[in-house]
C-alpha positions in Angstrom: -7.1 -7.8 -31.7 -9.0 -4.6 -32.5 -7.4 -2.5 -35.0 -7.7 1.4 -35.4 -6.8 3.3 -38.1 -7.0 7.0 -38.2 -5.4 10.1 -40.6 -4.7 13.2 -39.7 -3.7 16.0 -42.1 -0.6 18.2 -40.8 0.2 22.1 -42.0 4.0 21.3 -41.5 6.6 19.6 -44.1 6.6 16.0 -43.8 10.3 16.5 -42.5 9.7 18.1 -39.4 6.6 16.1 -39.2 9.0 13.1 -39.0 11.1 14.2 -36.8 8.9 15.5 -33.7 7.0 11.4 -34.5 10.2 9.7 -34.5 11.5 12.1 -31.0 9.2 10.1 -28.4 9.8 11.4 -24.9 7.8 14.0 -26.6 4.9 12.3 -26.8 3.6 13.1 -23.1 3.5 16.7 -24.7 0.6 15.7 -27.0 -0.8 12.4 -26.1 -3.3 11.8 -22.7 -2.6 9.5 -20.7 1.1 8.9 -21.9 3.0 9.9 -18.4 6.7 9.0 -19.4 8.9 7.3 -22.9 12.4 6.7 -22.2 14.4 5.8 -24.6 16.4 2.2 -23.7 18.5 2.4 -27.3 18.2 3.2 -30.9 15.2 0.6 -31.1 13.4 0.3 -27.4 11.5 2.5 -25.4 9.9 2.3 -22.1 6.6 3.5 -21.1 4.6 4.5 -17.9 1.0 5.4 -19.0 -2.4 5.7 -17.4 -5.5 5.7 -19.8 -9.2 5.4 -18.0 -7.7 4.5 -14.6 -5.2 2.1 -16.1 -1.6 2.4 -15.0 0.6 0.3 -17.3 4.8 0.2 -18.4 5.8 -1.5 -20.6 8.5 -1.6 -23.6 8.5 -1.3 -27.2 11.0 -1.8 -30.1 11.2 0.2 -33.5 10.6 -3.0 -36.3 11.0 -0.6 -39.0 12.0 3.1 -39.4 12.1 4.9 -42.8 12.5 8.7 -42.4 10.3 10.6 -43.8 7.6 7.9 -44.2 6.8 5.3 -42.0 7.8 4.5 -37.6 6.4 1.3 -36.9 6.7 -0.8 -33.8 5.5 -3.8 -32.2 5.6 -3.9 -27.4 7.5 -6.8 -26.0 7.2 -8.9 -23.1 3.7 -10.4 -21.9 2.2 -7.4 -19.8 0.2 -5.3 -22.8 -0.1 -6.8 -26.4 -0.1 -3.4 -29.3 1.8 -3.2 -32.8 1.3 -0.3 -34.8 2.9 2.1 -38.0 2.6 5.8 -38.3 3.4 6.6 -42.0 3.6 9.9 -42.9 2.7 11.0 -46.8 3.6 14.3 -48.3 0.9 16.7 -49.6 3.0 19.6 -50.5 5.8 21.4 -49.3 4.2 22.1 -46.4 1.6 19.6 -45.7 1.7 16.3 -44.5 -0.4 13.3 -44.1 0.0 11.1 -41.0 -2.1 7.8 -41.0 -2.2 5.5 -37.4 -2.7 2.3 -37.7 -2.7 0.3 -34.0 -3.7 -3.2 -33.3 -4.4 -4.3 -29.3 -4.9 -7.1 -27.4 -7.7 -6.4 -24.8 -6.8 -8.6 -21.4 -9.2 -8.4 -18.6 -12.7 -7.0 -18.3 -12.8 -3.5 -18.1 -9.9 -3.4 -21.4 -12.8 -5.6 -22.7 -15.8 -3.1 -22.2 -13.5 0.0 -23.1 -12.7 -1.9 -26.9 -16.0 -3.0 -27.1 -16.8 1.1 -26.7 -14.1 1.7 -28.8 -12.1 3.8 -26.4 -9.1 3.4 -28.8 -10.4 5.2 -31.7 -11.4 8.0 -29.4 -7.7 8.0 -28.2 -6.1 7.7 -31.0 -8.6 11.1 -32.9 -7.3 12.5 -29.5 -3.3 12.3 -29.6 -3.8 12.9 -33.7 -5.4 16.2 -32.9 -3.4 16.8 -29.9 -0.1 16.1 -31.9 -1.4 18.2 -34.7 -1.4 21.3 -32.2 1.7 20.9 -31.1 4.0 20.3 -34.5 1.7 23.1 -36.1 2.9 25.6 -33.0 6.3 24.3 -32.8 6.4 24.9 -36.5 4.9 28.5 -36.0 7.5 29.2 -33.2 10.4 28.4 -35.4 9.3 30.8 -38.2 9.2 30.2 -41.4 12.9 28.4 -43.0 15.1 29.8 -46.1 13.3 30.1 -48.8 13.4 27.8 -52.0 15.7 30.7 -54.1 18.3 30.6 -51.4 17.1 33.7 -49.6 
């Protein structure tokens, strides 16, 4: 298995960052190659992806969910093998570090070649940059929330 770990700091409170990440149906808005995510139940989702010309459909299940702290998943079935964790670390009231770790088992010549070239790391870095832009724009559109002083 190949493992990639990347992180990015987002200028949005941890609650907003977690809520947006935990809504898997939004992933096509900020993840290149994710065409559709359909939530099947509280723990399982069906994914349709197209990355580097390779189309895949697979299911994932959430194996750990700690609000505002972490979401961990794994694929089910035999077609695609990967696991991942996204951790959320508050860096103050309005800033959050998002740390993603993914492990992926490449199959076939094309995936193994892409793995040797570090394609997964490039993909994860790009997706985190897109997520940052996405969630910061959503927060800016929503405007400031109530102040801590109640006004």
